N, C-alpha and C positions, 0 to 999 in steps of 0.2 A: 059142774054146775056153775051158773052165772051168779056172781054176788052183786050187791047193790052198788058197790063203789065203781064198777066198770060202766054202769048204766047212768052215771051222773050226767047232768046236763052240760053240754059243751058250750064254750063261748061262741058267739057268732063269728063266722069267717070275715076276713077283710075283703072289701069289694075288689072284684077282678078289674085290672086295668084294661081299658079299651084299646084296640090297636090304633096306632098313630095314623092320622090321615096323610096321604101322599100329597106333598105340596104341589105337584105338577097337576094332578087330576082332581085332587080333593076327595078321592075315594079312600075308604079305610083299606089298609093293607090286608092281604089274604092271610088268614090263619094257617098254621101248618096243615090242619085237616082239610081246609078248602084247597090248599095247593095240591095235596095228595089226590083229592077228588078230581081236580081239574087235570092233573097229569094222567090219572086213570082214564078219564073221558077222552082225552087227547089220544092216549094209546089205543083205545077202542076205535076211535074214528080213523086213526092211521091204519089199523088192521083191516077195518071194513074197506077203506079206500084201496089198500093193496090187494085185497081179495077181488074187488070189482075190476081193478086194472088188470090183474092176472086172468080173470075170467074174460074180460074183453079181448085180451090178446089171444087167448085160446079160441074164442069164437071167430076172430079175424083169421087165424091160421086155418081153421076148419073151412071158413068160407072160401079162402083162396085155394085150398086143395080141391074142394067141390068145383070151383070155377075151372081149374086146370083139367079136372076129369071131364067136365062138360065139353070143353074145347077139344080134348082129345077124341071124344066121342063124335063130335060134329065133323072133325077131320076125317075120321074113319068112314063115317056115313057118306061124306063128299067123294072119298076115294071109290066106295062101292058104286055110288051113283055114276061116277065118271067111267067105271068098267062096264056097267050096264049100257050106257050110251055108246060105248065103243063096240060092244057086242051087237047092238042093233044096227049101227051104221056101218 
C-alpha cells in the first residue's frame, strides 16, 4: 500500500543545460539522440542506395544477355537466308 510520505512534493529540477553552439557554424551541437537518429537515417539511405545499385547491375546483366541472344538469333537467321539464296541460285 502507498503511504503519504512517498507522495510528498518533490523540489523542482534544475534547468537542463543547452548544448553549446559550434563556433564554426553557430549551430547547436547534436544531442546523442539526434546523432543516433541521423546515423539510422544514413544507414537506411545507404541500404536503399546499395539495393538500387545492385538492382541496376542485375538489370544491366539481363539486358546484355538478351542483346547477346538477339544477336545470335539474327546471325542464325542470316545463315538460313544465305542457304535459301544458295539453293535458289
